[in-house]
N, C-alpha and C positions, 0 to 999 in steps of 0.2 A: 675373686671373692675372698674376704677375710672373715674370721670368727674372732670376736673379742669375747673372752670368758672372764667374768668376775667370779672367782672361786671364794666362797664366803663361808668361814667356819662359824657355826652357831652353837649355842648350848644344845645339849641333847633334846630332842623332841620339838625343835623349832623350825628346822628346814622346810618341812612340808607345809607348815602353817604360814610361812613367809612367802612361799612360792607364787601364789596367785597375785601378790603385790607387783611382780615383775612383768605380768602379762595383761594388766588391765589397760583399757583404752587410754591412750595419751597422744600428745603431739608427736611423739617419737615416730608413730606409724605413718606420719606425713612427711618425714624428712627425706630429702632426696638421697638415694643411695641405700636406704634402709631396706632389708629384705625381711627379716623375722627375728623372733626371740624364742628360744626354747630354755626351759628350766629343767634341770636334772638334780637328782639327790644321789650322792654316792652311797652305795649299800655297804654293809658289814663294818661300819665304824662303831666304836663303843665309847670312846672318850668325848666325842663331839660329833655333830652333824656337818655335812658339807653340801652346800647348795651351789650349783654351777649355773650361772645365768650366761647363756650362749647367745650372743648378738651376731647376726649375720649381716654383713655390709658388702656392697659392691666394691668398695676400696677403703683403704685405710684413711685416705682423704676425707671421704664422706663421714666416717666415724669421728675424725678429728673436728669437722665443722660442728657436728652435733654436740661433741664433748665441750666445745667452747661457746655454745650457744646459751642464750638466756633461758630457753626451755629446760636444758640440762641443769643449770644453775638453780633454777626454781624448784625442780623436782628433787634435787639433792641438798636442799637448804638445811642447814644445821644450826643449833643455837650459837651464839656468840662464844668464841673461846674464852674460858675462864669464868663464865657466868654460872649462876646457880642452876640454870636450866641445863647447861652443858653437863655439869656434874651429875645431875639427876638422870639425864639421858644416858650417860655412861654406866651408872650403876643399874639402870633398869634394862639396858639393851641385851638382847639375846646374842648380839654379834660378837664373836671373839676375835675376828680378824678377817682380812680379805687381801686378795692378790689379783691383779689384772694380768691376763695372759693373752697375747695376740698371736694368731696362727693364720698362715696363708694356706688356702686350699690348693694343693698342686696336682692332686689326682683324685678322681672319684669313679664310681660305677653305680649303676642302678639296676633294679630287678628287671628281668625280661618278662613281660606279661605271658601268661599261659594262653594257649590257643583254645 
């Protein structure tokens, strides 16, 4: 299993507002190899907010198929580069930057139910 995390820096006050956008129903949920999405917000930051969108996949190959799909392209569609729409989107966007981090789960443990 792999976790693909999109670490998104936003203007202060926007991370929690944006979080629901990453867990709404979509075609992603029907992609082979997709397991789940969890969204977290980093605590105790003052200069910006940090939103972590953690996508769990059975393999990196499954994630790559989704990343190259028409469904991904449609859901991440942006205005034409250099257009007036793009300029306005950049000015109005709460997003300051992002980084993709890919992690392999190599060990885990779970709680033991109390009897």
